[in-house]
C-alpha positions in Angstrom: 150.3 38.7 52.9 149.8 42.5 51.4 146.1 42.0 52.4 147.0 42.0 55.9 149.7 44.6 55.4 147.1 47.0 54.2 144.8 46.4 57.1 147.6 46.9 59.6 148.2 50.4 58.0 144.6 51.5 57.8 144.7 50.6 61.6 147.8 52.6 62.3 146.3 55.5 60.0 142.9 55.3 62.2 144.8 55.5 65.5 146.9 58.3 64.3 143.7 60.5 63.7 142.3 59.8 67.2 145.9 59.9 69.1 147.6 62.7 67.5 146.7 66.4 68.9 144.7 68.2 66.3 146.8 71.6 65.8 143.7 73.0 64.0 141.4 72.6 67.0 143.9 74.2 69.3 143.6 77.5 67.5 139.6 77.3 67.9 139.0 79.6 71.0 135.6 80.1 72.2 136.0 83.9 72.9 132.5 84.1 74.6 134.0 82.2 77.6 137.0 84.4 77.4 135.6 87.7 78.1 132.5 89.2 79.6 131.1 92.5 78.4 128.2 95.0 79.9 126.1 96.0 78.8 125.2 93.7 75.9 122.6 96.3 74.5 122.8 100.0 75.4 119.7 102.1 75.1 120.3 105.7 74.2 118.0 108.5 74.6 118.8 112.0 73.7 117.8 114.8 72.1 119.5 117.0 69.4 122.6 119.0 70.5 123.2 116.8 73.3 126.1 114.8 74.2 126.7 111.7 77.1 129.2 109.4 77.7 128.6 105.5 78.7 130.8 103.2 80.5 131.3 100.1 78.6 132.9 97.1 80.8 135.3 94.5 79.6 136.3 91.7 81.8 139.2 88.9 81.0 138.1 85.7 82.7 141.0 83.6 81.7 144.5 83.3 83.1 146.0 84.6 80.1 146.6 88.5 78.7 144.0 89.2 76.4 144.1 91.6 73.3 141.0 93.2 72.6 140.2 95.5 69.5 137.0 97.9 69.2 135.4 99.1 66.2 132.0 100.9 65.6 130.1 99.8 62.6 126.7 100.2 60.9 123.6 98.0 61.4 120.7 97.6 58.8 117.7 95.5 58.7 117.4 94.8 54.9 117.0 90.7 56.3 113.3 90.7 57.0 113.6 87.4 59.1 116.7 87.8 61.3 116.2 92.0 61.2 119.8 92.6 61.3 122.8 93.0 58.8 126.0 94.4 60.5 128.6 96.5 58.4 126.2 97.1 55.7 128.1 99.7 53.4 124.7 100.6 52.2 123.0 101.5 55.2 124.4 105.5 55.0 123.7 105.8 59.0 125.3 109.3 60.2 124.7 108.0 63.6 128.2 105.9 63.7 130.1 109.3 63.0 128.1 110.8 66.3 130.1 107.9 68.4 133.5 107.5 69.5 135.7 105.2 72.0 138.3 106.6 74.2 140.2 103.5 73.2 140.3 101.0 70.1 143.1 98.6 70.8 144.4 97.4 74.0 145.8 94.6 76.2 143.9 93.3 79.4 145.7 91.7 81.9 144.9 87.9 83.2 141.9 88.2 85.4 141.6 91.9 85.1 138.9 94.0 83.7 139.1 97.4 81.5 136.6 100.3 81.3 136.1 101.8 77.6 134.2 104.9 77.6 131.8 105.7 74.6 131.0 109.4 73.9 127.7 110.1 72.0 127.3 113.6 70.4 124.4 114.5 68.7 124.5 117.2 66.3 121.7 120.1 66.7 120.4 120.0 63.3 120.2 115.9 63.8 116.6 114.5 62.6 114.8 112.9 65.3 114.1 109.1 65.2 115.6 105.9 65.9 119.2 105.0 65.2 120.9 101.8 65.3 124.6 100.4 65.1 127.0 98.1 66.9 130.2 98.3 68.6 132.5 95.0 67.7 134.6 93.6 70.2 137.4 91.3 68.9 139.7 89.5 71.6 142.6 87.6 71.0 145.5 85.4 73.0 148.5 87.2 73.3 150.5 84.1 73.0 152.2 82.9 69.3 150.0 80.9 67.2 151.1 78.6 64.6 151.1 80.4 61.3 150.6 77.2 59.3 146.9 76.6 61.0 144.3 79.1 60.2 143.4 81.2 63.1 139.3 81.4 64.0 138.5 84.9 64.9 135.3 85.7 66.6 133.6 88.9 67.2 131.3 89.8 70.0 128.8 92.9 69.6 127.1 95.6 71.8 124.0 96.6 70.0 123.3 100.3 70.3 119.6 101.2 70.1 119.2 105.2 70.0 115.8 107.3 70.1 116.8 110.9 69.1 114.2 113.5 70.4 111.0 112.7 71.5 108.2 110.3 69.6 105.0 111.9 68.5 101.8 110.4 69.2 100.3 109.0 66.2 97.6 106.8 65.1 98.4 103.1 64.8 97.5 102.9 61.2 100.1 105.9 60.7 103.0 104.1 62.7 102.9 100.7 60.7 101.3 98.6 58.2 100.5 95.0 57.8 101.9 94.2 54.1 101.2 90.5 53.9 99.2 87.8 55.7 99.2 84.5 53.8 98.1 81.1 55.3 98.3 78.2 52.9 98.6 74.4 53.6 102.3 73.2 53.4 104.2 69.9 53.7 103.4 66.9 55.6 99.9 67.9 56.3 101.0 71.3 57.9 99.7 74.8 57.7 102.2 77.8 57.3 101.5 81.5 58.2 103.4 84.4 56.4 103.3 87.8 58.1 105.0 90.9 56.9 104.9 94.1 58.7 106.3 97.7 57.8 107.6 100.2 60.2 106.4 103.5 58.8 107.5 105.5 62.0 110.7 107.2 62.2 111.0 105.4 65.7 111.8 101.6 66.3 108.8 99.4 67.4 108.6 96.8 69.6 105.8 94.6 68.0 103.9 91.6 69.3 101.6 89.5 66.9 99.0 86.8 67.0 96.9 84.9 64.7 93.4 84.0 65.8 91.6 81.1 63.8 87.9 80.6 63.7 86.6 77.7 61.6 83.9 78.6 59.5 83.2 75.1 58.2 84.3 72.2 60.2 88.0 72.7 61.4 89.0 73.9 64.7 89.5 77.1 67.0 93.2 78.0 67.6 95.3 80.8 68.4 98.9 81.0 67.0 101.4 83.3 69.1 104.1 84.8 67.1 107.5 85.7 68.5 108.1 89.3 69.6 110.0 91.4 66.8 111.8 94.8 67.2 111.0 96.7 63.7 113.5 99.0 62.9 112.4 102.7 61.8 111.4 102.2 58.0 112.2 98.5 57.6 110.0 95.4 57.1 110.1 92.2 59.3 108.8 88.9 58.6 107.2 86.1 60.7 107.1 82.4 59.5 105.2 79.7 61.7 104.2 76.0 60.7 101.7 74.3 62.6 98.9 71.6 62.7 95.4 72.7 61.7 92.4 70.4 61.2 90.7 70.5 57.6 88.2 73.3 57.4 87.2 76.7 56.1 88.8 79.4 58.2 88.4 82.8 58.9 92.1 84.6 60.3 92.4 87.8 62.4 95.9 89.0 62.7 96.4 91.3 65.4 99.8 93.4 65.7 100.4 94.9 69.0 102.6 98.3 68.7 102.7 99.1 72.4 100.7 101.1 74.6 97.8 99.6 73.7 98.1 100.4 69.7 96.8 97.5 67.6 96.7 97.1 63.9 94.5 94.2 62.3 94.4 92.3 59.1 91.6 89.7 58.0 92.0 86.8 55.7 90.2 83.7 54.4 91.5 79.9 53.7 90.9 76.6 53.9 92.8 73.5 55.1 91.7 70.6 52.8 92.0 66.8 53.1 90.7 64.1 50.8 87.6 63.3 53.1 86.6 66.7 53.6 87.2 67.8 49.9 85.0 65.0 48.8 82.3 66.2 50.8 82.5 69.7 49.6 82.6 68.4 46.1 79.5 66.5 46.7 77.5 69.4 48.4 78.7 71.8 45.4 77.4 68.8 43.2 74.2 68.9 45.0 73.6 72.3 45.1 74.3 72.6 41.1 72.1 69.6 40.7 69.1 71.3 42.4 69.6 74.6 40.7 69.1 72.7 37.3 66.5 70.3 38.2 64.5 73.0 40.4 61.4 72.7 38.0 61.0 69.1 37.8 61.7 68.9 41.6 58.6 71.7 42.4 56.5 69.7 39.9 57.3 66.4 41.7 56.6 67.9 45.0 53.4 69.5 44.0 52.4 65.8 42.4 53.0 64.5 45.7 51.0 66.4 47.5 48.1 66.7 44.9 48.2 62.9 45.2 48.3 62.8 49.1 
């Protein structure tokens, strides 16, 4: 009897989980489908002492009024893999103080749009180089939400990339340097490559990298195309890739393009062992050692053989 009641209670609770509306889910809005923002990336080219305005268009695509809040934050690149860290208090970039918005908080009517003006004013004594920041847009629906349930707030960013002044021509090796080119066996019979490149230039660099693998003993020829990455001025970016490679001894050539035909290189040697190939190398090594140790006896035996013939 009690067992049957327990079964009914369990079924009732399970039905309740699926049939009762989830109030928390009702407040998890996908704001990327509520508002359209242009541009997503704003490229700025100015000289010290110049001032320029730019239009940011925000479009409400839903049938509800949409509240919007904007703010300008610093952007750093201390994360070598992703390359972007927003709102880093240790970035100390003056660029955010050279930017201002015509409005920071407002309401966009349903199916309507709003244009916000960004003003960039570069001081006359500004240091030439690349600067970065991000303009965050935080939308929220203008209707009461249940205070008992946490509200998920999403932010959408406009990336601002500014070149102040004119980049001076330099040799590739004076613009960037390769810090690491490490290729080694990884898990599951795979090979892992790690590359780190530092931008020593005062302007941002758009880079394209590839690794050419040439077998010296056994192995296979292969080219590993790495992702295109932007390296902010004075920062380091890292590439990591895992690939399948036949056992052998290899020479690897890393080529990093800095644009306009400017290239930097690095070379390294590595091996991809396997049980069979390792055994072959070991036997070959033992044979060489044996020949060296017994070279006098071998020479004498060969001479005796020839005399006997």
